[in-house]
BAMARPA-722172 format. One record per residue (C-alpha): residue number from 0; residue in three letters; x, y, z. Coordinates in steps of 0.25 Angstrom, whole numbers, plus 5000, padded with zeros to 4 digits. Example, Ala and Ser with C-alpha at 12.3 -4.5 7.8 and 13.67 -1.06 7.14 Angstrom:
REM residues 2
+-----+-----+------+------+------+
|   k |   r |    x |    y |    z |
+-----+-----+------+------+------+
|   0 | ALA | 5049 | 4982 | 5031 |
|   1 | SER | 5055 | 4996 | 5029 |
+-----+-----+------+------+------+
This chain:
REM residues 430
+-----+-----+------+------+------+
|   k |   r |    x |    y |    z |
+-----+-----+------+------+------+
|   0 | UNK | 4959 | 5191 | 5023 |
|   1 | UNK | 4963 | 5183 | 5011 |
|   2 | UNK | 4962 | 5168 | 5009 |
|   3 | UNK | 4970 | 5158 | 5000 |
|   4 | UNK | 4971 | 5144 | 4999 |
|   5 | UNK | 4985 | 5136 | 4997 |
|   6 | UNK | 4987 | 5122 | 4994 |
|   7 | UNK | 4995 | 5115 | 5005 |
|   8 | UNK | 5000 | 5103 | 5011 |
|   9 | UNK | 4991 | 5105 | 5022 |
|  10 | UNK | 4997 | 5097 | 5035 |
|  11 | UNK | 5012 | 5104 | 5031 |
|  12 | UNK | 5006 | 5118 | 5029 |
|  13 | UNK | 4996 | 5118 | 5042 |
|  14 | UNK | 5009 | 5115 | 5050 |
|  15 | UNK | 5017 | 5125 | 5044 |
|  16 | UNK | 5005 | 5136 | 5046 |
|  17 | UNK | 5004 | 5131 | 5061 |
|  18 | UNK | 5018 | 5134 | 5063 |
|  19 | UNK | 5018 | 5147 | 5055 |
|  20 | UNK | 5005 | 5151 | 5064 |
|  21 | UNK | 5013 | 5150 | 5077 |
|  22 | UNK | 5021 | 5164 | 5074 |
|  23 | UNK | 5006 | 5171 | 5077 |
|  24 | UNK | 4999 | 5173 | 5092 |
|  25 | UNK | 4987 | 5167 | 5087 |
|  26 | UNK | 4985 | 5154 | 5080 |
|  27 | UNK | 4973 | 5143 | 5080 |
|  28 | UNK | 4973 | 5131 | 5072 |
|  29 | UNK | 4962 | 5122 | 5071 |
|  30 | UNK | 4964 | 5107 | 5067 |
|  31 | UNK | 4953 | 5098 | 5064 |
|  32 | UNK | 4962 | 5085 | 5061 |
|  33 | UNK | 4953 | 5080 | 5050 |
|  34 | UNK | 4940 | 5078 | 5060 |
|  35 | UNK | 4927 | 5082 | 5052 |
|  36 | UNK | 4913 | 5082 | 5057 |
|  37 | UNK | 4902 | 5090 | 5050 |
|  38 | UNK | 4906 | 5103 | 5057 |
|  39 | UNK | 4920 | 5103 | 5054 |
|  40 | UNK | 4924 | 5115 | 5048 |
|  41 | UNK | 4940 | 5117 | 5047 |
|  42 | UNK | 4951 | 5107 | 5043 |
|  43 | UNK | 4961 | 5116 | 5051 |
|  44 | UNK | 4964 | 5132 | 5051 |
|  45 | UNK | 4974 | 5141 | 5057 |
|  46 | UNK | 4972 | 5154 | 5061 |
|  47 | UNK | 4984 | 5163 | 5066 |
|  48 | UNK | 4986 | 5177 | 5070 |
|  49 | UNK | 4975 | 5186 | 5077 |
|  50 | UNK | 4970 | 5198 | 5069 |
|  51 | UNK | 4960 | 5199 | 5081 |
|  52 | UNK | 4958 | 5190 | 5094 |
|  53 | UNK | 4948 | 5190 | 5106 |
|  54 | UNK | 4953 | 5187 | 5119 |
|  55 | UNK | 4944 | 5183 | 5130 |
|  56 | UNK | 4943 | 5192 | 5142 |
|  57 | UNK | 4936 | 5185 | 5153 |
|  58 | UNK | 4924 | 5192 | 5152 |
|  59 | UNK | 4913 | 5192 | 5141 |
|  60 | UNK | 4921 | 5183 | 5132 |
|  61 | UNK | 4910 | 5177 | 5123 |
|  62 | UNK | 4904 | 5192 | 5121 |
|  63 | UNK | 4918 | 5198 | 5118 |
|  64 | UNK | 4921 | 5187 | 5108 |
|  65 | UNK | 4907 | 5190 | 5100 |
|  66 | UNK | 4913 | 5204 | 5098 |
|  67 | UNK | 4926 | 5201 | 5093 |
|  68 | UNK | 4921 | 5189 | 5083 |
|  69 | UNK | 4909 | 5202 | 5079 |
|  70 | UNK | 4923 | 5208 | 5075 |
|  71 | UNK | 4927 | 5196 | 5067 |
|  72 | UNK | 4914 | 5189 | 5061 |
|  73 | UNK | 4921 | 5183 | 5049 |
|  74 | UNK | 4933 | 5178 | 5053 |
|  75 | UNK | 4940 | 5166 | 5060 |
|  76 | UNK | 4940 | 5167 | 5074 |
|  77 | UNK | 4947 | 5155 | 5082 |
|  78 | UNK | 4949 | 5156 | 5097 |
|  79 | UNK | 4946 | 5149 | 5109 |
|  80 | UNK | 4937 | 5149 | 5122 |
|  81 | UNK | 4942 | 5145 | 5135 |
|  82 | UNK | 4933 | 5136 | 5144 |
|  83 | UNK | 4933 | 5146 | 5156 |
|  84 | UNK | 4926 | 5156 | 5147 |
|  85 | UNK | 4914 | 5147 | 5155 |
|  86 | UNK | 4917 | 5158 | 5166 |
|  87 | UNK | 4911 | 5168 | 5157 |
|  88 | UNK | 4898 | 5160 | 5153 |
|  89 | UNK | 4894 | 5154 | 5166 |
|  90 | UNK | 4896 | 5158 | 5181 |
|  91 | UNK | 4909 | 5150 | 5182 |
|  92 | UNK | 4924 | 5152 | 5187 |
|  93 | UNK | 4937 | 5147 | 5184 |
|  94 | UNK | 4948 | 5149 | 5195 |
|  95 | UNK | 4960 | 5141 | 5190 |
|  96 | UNK | 4972 | 5147 | 5184 |
|  97 | UNK | 4975 | 5150 | 5170 |
|  98 | UNK | 4987 | 5144 | 5168 |
|  99 | UNK | 4987 | 5145 | 5152 |
| 100 | UNK | 4982 | 5160 | 5151 |
| 101 | UNK | 4973 | 5157 | 5139 |
| 102 | UNK | 4962 | 5168 | 5135 |
| 103 | UNK | 4948 | 5164 | 5139 |
| 104 | UNK | 4944 | 5166 | 5125 |
| 105 | UNK | 4952 | 5170 | 5113 |
| 106 | UNK | 4949 | 5171 | 5098 |
| 107 | UNK | 4956 | 5178 | 5086 |
| 108 | UNK | 4954 | 5183 | 5072 |
| 109 | UNK | 4966 | 5177 | 5065 |
| 110 | UNK | 4973 | 5183 | 5053 |
| 111 | UNK | 4977 | 5171 | 5045 |
| 112 | UNK | 4968 | 5157 | 5044 |
| 113 | UNK | 4972 | 5146 | 5038 |
| 114 | UNK | 4963 | 5134 | 5034 |
| 115 | UNK | 4970 | 5120 | 5031 |
| 116 | UNK | 4963 | 5110 | 5022 |
| 117 | UNK | 4968 | 5099 | 5014 |
| 118 | UNK | 4978 | 5103 | 5006 |
| 119 | UNK | 4976 | 5117 | 5007 |
| 120 | UNK | 4976 | 5130 | 5016 |
| 121 | UNK | 4967 | 5143 | 5016 |
| 122 | UNK | 4973 | 5154 | 5021 |
| 123 | UNK | 4964 | 5167 | 5027 |
| 124 | UNK | 4974 | 5178 | 5029 |
| 125 | UNK | 4978 | 5193 | 5024 |
| 126 | UNK | 4987 | 5186 | 5015 |
| 127 | UNK | 4986 | 5172 | 5015 |
| 128 | UNK | 4998 | 5169 | 5004 |
| 129 | UNK | 5007 | 5175 | 5012 |
| 130 | UNK | 5003 | 5166 | 5025 |
| 131 | UNK | 5004 | 5155 | 5017 |
| 132 | UNK | 5019 | 5157 | 5012 |
| 133 | UNK | 5022 | 5160 | 5026 |
| 134 | UNK | 5017 | 5147 | 5032 |
| 135 | UNK | 5024 | 5140 | 5021 |
| 136 | UNK | 5037 | 5147 | 5024 |
| 137 | UNK | 5036 | 5141 | 5038 |
| 138 | UNK | 5045 | 5129 | 5038 |
| 139 | UNK | 5046 | 5129 | 5052 |
| 140 | UNK | 5037 | 5117 | 5054 |
| 141 | UNK | 5035 | 5113 | 5069 |
| 142 | UNK | 5042 | 5102 | 5074 |
| 143 | UNK | 5034 | 5090 | 5078 |
| 144 | UNK | 5042 | 5089 | 5092 |
| 145 | UNK | 5035 | 5098 | 5103 |
| 146 | UNK | 5044 | 5104 | 5110 |
| 147 | UNK | 5046 | 5104 | 5124 |
| 148 | UNK | 5035 | 5094 | 5127 |
| 149 | UNK | 5043 | 5082 | 5131 |
| 150 | UNK | 5044 | 5085 | 5147 |
| 151 | UNK | 5029 | 5090 | 5149 |
| 152 | UNK | 5022 | 5086 | 5159 |
| 153 | UNK | 5008 | 5088 | 5162 |
| 154 | UNK | 5004 | 5088 | 5177 |
| 155 | UNK | 4989 | 5089 | 5181 |
| 156 | UNK | 4983 | 5099 | 5186 |
| 157 | UNK | 4973 | 5089 | 5192 |
| 158 | UNK | 4977 | 5078 | 5199 |
| 159 | UNK | 4970 | 5065 | 5195 |
| 160 | UNK | 4965 | 5064 | 5211 |
| 161 | UNK | 4960 | 5079 | 5209 |
| 162 | UNK | 4955 | 5075 | 5197 |
| 163 | UNK | 4947 | 5063 | 5201 |
| 164 | UNK | 4943 | 5070 | 5215 |
| 165 | UNK | 4937 | 5080 | 5205 |
| 166 | UNK | 4929 | 5071 | 5197 |
| 167 | UNK | 4924 | 5066 | 5209 |
| 168 | UNK | 4918 | 5079 | 5214 |
| 169 | UNK | 4912 | 5081 | 5202 |
| 170 | UNK | 4907 | 5067 | 5201 |
| 171 | UNK | 4901 | 5072 | 5214 |
| 172 | UNK | 4895 | 5083 | 5208 |
| 173 | UNK | 4888 | 5075 | 5196 |
| 174 | UNK | 4881 | 5066 | 5207 |
| 175 | UNK | 4876 | 5077 | 5214 |
| 176 | UNK | 4869 | 5082 | 5201 |
| 177 | UNK | 4876 | 5095 | 5200 |
| 178 | UNK | 4882 | 5091 | 5186 |
| 179 | UNK | 4881 | 5078 | 5178 |
| 180 | UNK | 4895 | 5080 | 5170 |
| 181 | UNK | 4907 | 5088 | 5171 |
| 182 | UNK | 4921 | 5088 | 5164 |
| 183 | UNK | 4932 | 5089 | 5172 |
| 184 | UNK | 4945 | 5093 | 5168 |
| 185 | UNK | 4960 | 5094 | 5171 |
| 186 | UNK | 4972 | 5102 | 5167 |
| 187 | UNK | 4987 | 5095 | 5164 |
| 188 | UNK | 4997 | 5105 | 5161 |
| 189 | UNK | 5012 | 5107 | 5160 |
| 190 | UNK | 5020 | 5119 | 5163 |
| 191 | UNK | 5034 | 5124 | 5158 |
| 192 | UNK | 5031 | 5119 | 5144 |
| 193 | UNK | 5037 | 5123 | 5130 |
| 194 | UNK | 5030 | 5117 | 5118 |
| 195 | UNK | 5028 | 5121 | 5104 |
| 196 | UNK | 5012 | 5122 | 5104 |
| 197 | UNK | 5009 | 5120 | 5089 |
| 198 | UNK | 5019 | 5106 | 5089 |
| 199 | UNK | 5012 | 5101 | 5101 |
| 200 | UNK | 4998 | 5104 | 5094 |
| 201 | UNK | 5002 | 5097 | 5082 |
| 202 | UNK | 5006 | 5085 | 5090 |
| 203 | UNK | 4993 | 5086 | 5097 |
| 204 | UNK | 4985 | 5086 | 5084 |
| 205 | UNK | 4994 | 5076 | 5079 |
| 206 | UNK | 4990 | 5066 | 5091 |
| 207 | UNK | 4977 | 5071 | 5094 |
| 208 | UNK | 4969 | 5076 | 5081 |
| 209 | UNK | 4956 | 5082 | 5084 |
| 210 | UNK | 4946 | 5090 | 5078 |
| 211 | UNK | 4946 | 5102 | 5085 |
| 212 | UNK | 4962 | 5103 | 5087 |
| 213 | UNK | 4969 | 5117 | 5089 |
| 214 | UNK | 4981 | 5125 | 5091 |
| 215 | UNK | 4979 | 5138 | 5096 |
| 216 | UNK | 4988 | 5150 | 5100 |
| 217 | UNK | 4987 | 5161 | 5106 |
| 218 | UNK | 5001 | 5169 | 5109 |
| 219 | UNK | 5006 | 5159 | 5120 |
| 220 | UNK | 4993 | 5151 | 5121 |
| 221 | UNK | 4991 | 5137 | 5114 |
| 222 | UNK | 4979 | 5128 | 5113 |
| 223 | UNK | 4983 | 5115 | 5108 |
| 224 | UNK | 4970 | 5109 | 5105 |
| 225 | UNK | 4966 | 5093 | 5101 |
| 226 | UNK | 4951 | 5095 | 5104 |
| 227 | UNK | 4942 | 5086 | 5098 |
| 228 | UNK | 4930 | 5092 | 5102 |
| 229 | UNK | 4921 | 5103 | 5096 |
| 230 | UNK | 4915 | 5112 | 5106 |
| 231 | UNK | 4906 | 5121 | 5096 |
| 232 | UNK | 4905 | 5125 | 5082 |
| 233 | UNK | 4895 | 5132 | 5074 |
| 234 | UNK | 4893 | 5128 | 5059 |
| 235 | UNK | 4883 | 5139 | 5053 |
| 236 | UNK | 4872 | 5140 | 5062 |
| 237 | UNK | 4875 | 5126 | 5070 |
| 238 | UNK | 4881 | 5124 | 5082 |
| 239 | UNK | 4890 | 5111 | 5086 |
| 240 | UNK | 4895 | 5106 | 5098 |
| 241 | UNK | 4902 | 5093 | 5100 |
| 242 | UNK | 4906 | 5088 | 5113 |
| 243 | UNK | 4915 | 5078 | 5118 |
| 244 | UNK | 4911 | 5068 | 5129 |
| 245 | UNK | 4916 | 5055 | 5130 |
| 246 | UNK | 4931 | 5050 | 5127 |
| 247 | UNK | 4937 | 5037 | 5127 |
| 248 | UNK | 4951 | 5034 | 5122 |
| 249 | UNK | 4957 | 5027 | 5109 |
| 250 | UNK | 4958 | 5013 | 5109 |
| 251 | UNK | 4971 | 5006 | 5106 |
| 252 | UNK | 4966 | 4998 | 5094 |
| 253 | UNK | 4954 | 4999 | 5086 |
| 254 | UNK | 4946 | 4988 | 5093 |
| 255 | UNK | 4949 | 4995 | 5107 |
| 256 | UNK | 4945 | 5009 | 5101 |
| 257 | UNK | 4932 | 5005 | 5096 |
| 258 | UNK | 4928 | 4998 | 5110 |
| 259 | UNK | 4933 | 5012 | 5116 |
| 260 | UNK | 4922 | 5019 | 5106 |
| 261 | UNK | 4911 | 5010 | 5108 |
| 262 | UNK | 4913 | 5010 | 5124 |
| 263 | UNK | 4915 | 5027 | 5122 |
| 264 | UNK | 4901 | 5026 | 5114 |
| 265 | UNK | 4894 | 5019 | 5124 |
| 266 | UNK | 4899 | 5024 | 5137 |
| 267 | UNK | 4888 | 5029 | 5147 |
| 268 | UNK | 4897 | 5038 | 5154 |
| 269 | UNK | 4903 | 5045 | 5140 |
| 270 | UNK | 4889 | 5045 | 5134 |
| 271 | UNK | 4883 | 5053 | 5147 |
| 272 | UNK | 4894 | 5062 | 5146 |
| 273 | UNK | 4892 | 5066 | 5130 |
| 274 | UNK | 4877 | 5067 | 5133 |
| 275 | UNK | 4878 | 5075 | 5143 |
| 276 | UNK | 4887 | 5085 | 5136 |
| 277 | UNK | 4879 | 5084 | 5123 |
| 278 | UNK | 4868 | 5089 | 5132 |
| 279 | UNK | 4876 | 5100 | 5138 |
| 280 | UNK | 4880 | 5104 | 5125 |
| 281 | UNK | 4867 | 5104 | 5119 |
| 282 | UNK | 4861 | 5114 | 5130 |
| 283 | UNK | 4873 | 5123 | 5127 |
| 284 | UNK | 4869 | 5124 | 5112 |
| 285 | UNK | 4855 | 5126 | 5116 |
| 286 | UNK | 4858 | 5140 | 5120 |
| 287 | UNK | 4864 | 5144 | 5106 |
| 288 | UNK | 4855 | 5135 | 5098 |
| 289 | UNK | 4842 | 5137 | 5089 |
| 290 | UNK | 4832 | 5131 | 5097 |
| 291 | UNK | 4829 | 5117 | 5095 |
| 292 | UNK | 4842 | 5115 | 5086 |
| 293 | UNK | 4853 | 5108 | 5098 |
| 294 | UNK | 4856 | 5092 | 5094 |
| 295 | UNK | 4865 | 5083 | 5096 |
| 296 | UNK | 4869 | 5079 | 5082 |
| 297 | UNK | 4877 | 5068 | 5087 |
| 298 | UNK | 4882 | 5062 | 5100 |
| 299 | UNK | 4890 | 5051 | 5105 |
| 300 | UNK | 4899 | 5051 | 5094 |
| 301 | UNK | 4913 | 5045 | 5096 |
| 302 | UNK | 4924 | 5055 | 5089 |
| 303 | UNK | 4938 | 5047 | 5090 |
| 304 | UNK | 4951 | 5053 | 5092 |
| 305 | UNK | 4965 | 5049 | 5094 |
| 306 | UNK | 4965 | 5049 | 5109 |
| 307 | UNK | 4950 | 5047 | 5112 |
| 308 | UNK | 4936 | 5043 | 5107 |
| 309 | UNK | 4925 | 5054 | 5111 |
| 310 | UNK | 4910 | 5055 | 5111 |
| 311 | UNK | 4907 | 5067 | 5104 |
| 312 | UNK | 4891 | 5072 | 5102 |
| 313 | UNK | 4889 | 5084 | 5092 |
| 314 | UNK | 4877 | 5094 | 5095 |
| 315 | UNK | 4873 | 5104 | 5086 |
| 316 | UNK | 4862 | 5116 | 5085 |
| 317 | UNK | 4858 | 5128 | 5077 |
| 318 | UNK | 4864 | 5140 | 5083 |
| 319 | UNK | 4854 | 5152 | 5088 |
| 320 | UNK | 4855 | 5164 | 5078 |
| 321 | UNK | 4855 | 5172 | 5092 |
| 322 | UNK | 4867 | 5167 | 5095 |
| 323 | UNK | 4882 | 5170 | 5092 |
| 324 | UNK | 4893 | 5160 | 5090 |
| 325 | UNK | 4900 | 5166 | 5101 |
| 326 | UNK | 4887 | 5165 | 5111 |
| 327 | UNK | 4884 | 5150 | 5106 |
| 328 | UNK | 4898 | 5146 | 5110 |
| 329 | UNK | 4896 | 5153 | 5125 |
| 330 | UNK | 4884 | 5147 | 5125 |
| 331 | UNK | 4891 | 5132 | 5124 |
| 332 | UNK | 4905 | 5134 | 5130 |
| 333 | UNK | 4912 | 5128 | 5136 |
| 334 | UNK | 4910 | 5115 | 5129 |
| 335 | UNK | 4901 | 5106 | 5138 |
| 336 | UNK | 4909 | 5094 | 5137 |
| 337 | UNK | 4919 | 5102 | 5144 |
| 338 | UNK | 4911 | 5106 | 5156 |
| 339 | UNK | 4899 | 5097 | 5160 |
| 340 | UNK | 4886 | 5097 | 5163 |
| 341 | UNK | 4880 | 5105 | 5167 |
| 342 | UNK | 4889 | 5115 | 5161 |
| 343 | UNK | 4891 | 5126 | 5171 |
| 344 | UNK | 4890 | 5116 | 5184 |
| 345 | UNK | 4901 | 5108 | 5177 |
| 346 | UNK | 4910 | 5119 | 5173 |
| 347 | UNK | 4908 | 5126 | 5188 |
| 348 | UNK | 4912 | 5111 | 5193 |
| 349 | UNK | 4923 | 5110 | 5183 |
| 350 | UNK | 4929 | 5123 | 5188 |
| 351 | UNK | 4927 | 5118 | 5203 |
| 352 | UNK | 4935 | 5104 | 5202 |
| 353 | UNK | 4946 | 5106 | 5190 |
| 354 | UNK | 4958 | 5114 | 5194 |
| 355 | UNK | 4962 | 5120 | 5181 |
| 356 | UNK | 4957 | 5131 | 5172 |
| 357 | UNK | 4952 | 5125 | 5159 |
| 358 | UNK | 4954 | 5138 | 5150 |
| 359 | UNK | 4955 | 5134 | 5136 |
| 360 | UNK | 4953 | 5119 | 5140 |
| 361 | UNK | 4938 | 5115 | 5138 |
| 362 | UNK | 4937 | 5129 | 5130 |
| 363 | UNK | 4935 | 5129 | 5115 |
| 364 | UNK | 4946 | 5133 | 5103 |
| 365 | UNK | 4939 | 5136 | 5090 |
| 366 | UNK | 4936 | 5146 | 5079 |
| 367 | UNK | 4925 | 5157 | 5073 |
| 368 | UNK | 4924 | 5156 | 5060 |
| 369 | UNK | 4921 | 5166 | 5048 |
| 370 | UNK | 4910 | 5160 | 5044 |
| 371 | UNK | 4903 | 5160 | 5057 |
| 372 | UNK | 4907 | 5147 | 5062 |
| 373 | UNK | 4914 | 5141 | 5073 |
| 374 | UNK | 4920 | 5130 | 5080 |
| 375 | UNK | 4927 | 5127 | 5094 |
| 376 | UNK | 4932 | 5115 | 5100 |
| 377 | UNK | 4933 | 5110 | 5115 |
| 378 | UNK | 4948 | 5114 | 5119 |
| 379 | UNK | 4951 | 5098 | 5125 |
| 380 | UNK | 4963 | 5090 | 5121 |
| 381 | UNK | 4971 | 5102 | 5122 |
| 382 | UNK | 4986 | 5109 | 5125 |
| 383 | UNK | 4986 | 5124 | 5131 |
| 384 | UNK | 4999 | 5130 | 5131 |
| 385 | UNK | 5004 | 5142 | 5137 |
| 386 | UNK | 5018 | 5143 | 5130 |
| 387 | UNK | 5021 | 5155 | 5139 |
| 388 | UNK | 5018 | 5150 | 5153 |
| 389 | UNK | 5024 | 5136 | 5146 |
| 390 | UNK | 5010 | 5131 | 5153 |
| 391 | UNK | 5003 | 5118 | 5144 |
| 392 | UNK | 4989 | 5113 | 5149 |
| 393 | UNK | 4978 | 5103 | 5144 |
| 394 | UNK | 4965 | 5099 | 5152 |
| 395 | UNK | 4957 | 5085 | 5151 |
| 396 | UNK | 4944 | 5083 | 5156 |
| 397 | UNK | 4933 | 5073 | 5156 |
| 398 | UNK | 4917 | 5072 | 5159 |
| 399 | UNK | 4914 | 5067 | 5173 |
| 400 | UNK | 4899 | 5060 | 5173 |
| 401 | UNK | 4893 | 5053 | 5183 |
| 402 | UNK | 4898 | 5040 | 5181 |
| 403 | UNK | 4912 | 5045 | 5176 |
| 404 | UNK | 4924 | 5037 | 5182 |
| 405 | UNK | 4936 | 5048 | 5188 |
| 406 | UNK | 4947 | 5039 | 5183 |
| 407 | UNK | 4942 | 5036 | 5169 |
| 408 | UNK | 4939 | 5051 | 5169 |
| 409 | UNK | 4954 | 5054 | 5173 |
| 410 | UNK | 4958 | 5044 | 5162 |
| 411 | UNK | 4951 | 5052 | 5152 |
| 412 | UNK | 4958 | 5065 | 5154 |
| 413 | UNK | 4971 | 5057 | 5153 |
| 414 | UNK | 4967 | 5053 | 5140 |
| 415 | UNK | 4962 | 5067 | 5134 |
| 416 | UNK | 4976 | 5071 | 5138 |
| 417 | UNK | 4984 | 5060 | 5130 |
| 418 | UNK | 4985 | 5069 | 5118 |
| 419 | UNK | 4991 | 5080 | 5123 |
| 420 | UNK | 5000 | 5071 | 5131 |
| 421 | UNK | 5004 | 5063 | 5120 |
| 422 | UNK | 5007 | 5075 | 5112 |
| 423 | UNK | 5016 | 5082 | 5122 |
| 424 | UNK | 5023 | 5070 | 5125 |
| 425 | UNK | 5019 | 5072 | 5140 |
| 426 | UNK | 5015 | 5066 | 5152 |
| 427 | UNK | 5006 | 5069 | 5164 |
| 428 | UNK | 5013 | 5071 | 5178 |
| 429 | UNK | 5006 | 5062 | 5187 |
+-----+-----+------+------+------+
C-alpha cells in the first residue's frame, strides 16, 4: 500500500470521488461536517473495494470478528453491527420479518482509502496516482435531483393508536417497577421505491449535517445516516461513550430557540431520561474498565443541530488491558440510549411491544483504524434501502419514563423523522 497527497478543491473532488466509488460493491464514507470535539479523529474518509470481508453468520459473531481483526491488525476496517446482535449477547429473540436483508454484522478491509482535509486529499492505495487521475476523469457529477422520490409515501408499521397502546403497556411495566425507562421505536416504510442512494444521502447531509454522518453500500444494501450520536470510541487506552437523551425542536426565531434550550436544560423529565442512561452506560463501561476509572466527564450538555436540540453526556474510562477492543464493544452493545434500563428487561419489552425488526437501526456503524483506535455511531436518523427489493425504511423512537406523555412522545418521533421526510419530499400516509 502506497500513500500520496494531492492538492484539490476538496468539496468538488469529494463529490467526484463519491460518484467514482459507486462502481464498487463495498463503499463506506464517513463525514463529520465540521463538528469537532477533543475525541474527533477524521474530517471525512472514503473507503472502497474489499480486499477481504467479514459477514456475521448469526452465531459467535464477536468471536469470529476477533479472528478476522487479528488477520488485519494494522488496517482500516469499516463496518457495522446490527441491533439484533443483542440476541447473541443476551437470552433474547427477535421474531419480526427481515424485510431489508442486511447482514447482522459486516466489515471489510478496503483496497483504497481517501482522507479529505482542507484543500488536499491523502490517498492510500496500491497506485494512488492512478486513483487520483481516475477520480479527476470522472466528470459524471451526480445530479442534485433525486430520481424517483416525488411519489414516495411512507406507511407506518405501527398506527398511532397501536403506538399509544404499546406506550401505555410499557408505562404500566414502569409503574410496577419492572423497568424505569424504555425506548419504544416504530418503523416507517415505502415499497417499490427506485432512487439514487448517493443523491439522497448528499441531500440528507445537506439538510441535516451531523458529526457521525455515513454513507455505506454493500452490494444492493445502503445505509444513509445522519446520526448525531457517538456510541463508543477508543482513543489510546481511553473509552468514550456520548449518549443522547432529551430532545426539543428548533425555534423559529433566536429568542424562541433560546427559550427552548433553557426549557430543555431544566426539564425534570428530559434530565431524568439522560441521567438514567448515563448510569446504564457507566455500568456497561465498568465491565471493560480499569477499576475506579469510569466517570461522567460532562453531563447534560445541549448540542444543537438543524432540526433539534439534544442533551448529551460524555462518559469515559481507561480500558482494561485484559479486554480486547471487540470485547469492549460487546460489553456495551447495543447503545443504552436505544434500549432503556435495566437494559435486558427493557430490550425484552421492546421485542414484545414493537412490531418490526430494528436490524441496522439502533445498531452501530464505524471503523477500526490502523493505530488501534475505533469509533462507532448509533444508527439513528438514518434511511435503510434494499435497492434489489426496492424497500426503503427508517425508524424513530423515544424514551418512556414514568412521567412521559404519549402525545408528546409521538410528536417527538415525528420530529425526528422530519429531516428524512424533507430530504425525500415525502409524506406519511395517515
